[in-house]
N, C-alpha and C positions, 0 to 999 in steps of 0.2 A: 786618134782614129774614132770616127763616129760609131755609136752603138747601133743596134738593130733598129729598123724602122718600126714605128708604133703600129700595133694591130689596127686595122680599120674597124671603126665602130659599127656594131650591128644595130644600134638604137636608131629608131626613125628620127629624121630631122624634125626639129620643133618648128611649128608655124610661128610667124610673127604675132605679137600680142594683138588681140582684137580680130584677127583674120577669121577665126571660127565663128565669133559672134556676128561678124558681117555676113558670113556665108549663111548662117542660120536665119538672120534677118531677111536676107534676099529670098530665101525659100518661103518665109512667111509672107513677104510682100507679093510674091508670085501667086500665092494661094487665094482662092475666093472665099475661104472660110477658115475658122480656127483649125490649127493642126496639133495633133498629139506628138509627143517625141518620136514615136514609131513612124508617123507620117512624115515628119521632118526628116528623119533618117532616110526614108525612102526617097524623098524629094531631092536630097543632097546627092544621092548616087555615089557617095564617098564611103570608104570603109571606116566609118566611125561607129563605135559601140553606142547602143541605146543609152547607156548610163552617161556617156560623154555628152550626148545631145541633151539629155535631161539636165545635166549640170550646167551646160551653157544656157539653156532656157531658164533655169532657176536664177542664174546670175543676171540675165537680161530682165527678169521679173523684178529682182531686188533693186536694179538700177532704174526701174520705171519705164523700161523700153518696150515691154510687152505686158499685156494683161492676160489673165488666165481664168478659165471657167472649168468647173468640174466636168470631167468626161469619164464616166465609169469610175474606176478606182484612182484615176490619175487626173491630169489636166490637159486642156487644149489651149493653145496660145495664139494670141493675136497681137501684131505690132501696135503700139500706141500712136505712132506717127509714120508718115511716109518717109522715103529716103531724104528728100530735101529738108523736111522738118527735123529729122535726126541730125543731119549735118549742121543745121542752124543751132540746135541744142548743144552740140559738141563745141561749136565755135563760141557760143555764149559761155559755156562751162570753162573753157580755156581762158577766156577774157576775165572771168570772175576770179581766177587764181592769181592774177597779177595786180600788184598794188599800183603800178604805173600804167594805168589803162590808156592814158593819152599817148604814150610812146608806142604801146602795142598797136593801137588803132592807126597811128601815123605810119608805122612801118608796114602794117597790113595794106593800107591804102596806097602807099608808095610802090608796092609790088603788084598792084592790079594792072591788067592790060588796059589800054585806052578804052576798049569796048566795055569792060567790066566797070571801069571808073565812071563812064557815061551812064551805064545802067544804074549804078549806085546813086549817082546824082539825081536821076529821074525818080528813083524810088523815094529818096529823101524829100525831094520837092513835092511829090505826091502826098506824102504823109504830113507835110507841113501845112497843107491847105485845109 
């Protein structure tokens, strides 16, 4: 005979890794000037504590994804790259982790759409000139 059903968890569901960083970066990209943690918190419109936003911004700073300037007793943050630049950096970082780069690149290219493959060829031809 089965035992009683487990009690439902009252803990909030955890977000996937990197989701908060991406959300914070999106708020910074949308801004036309550096933002403090309080301003990022307001821009997110999500129920995140200021300390959580500050921690995320500090981690992004340590990863080199944002710069910071003194703003009163704290800091204001600016992204170091736009969204495409950040994606390119992440792709490069993942490639650097692999010893067999040739296989990784071959599999990446084999999964491209025809349009993306053509675009990649055009980009490579343009850089070779």
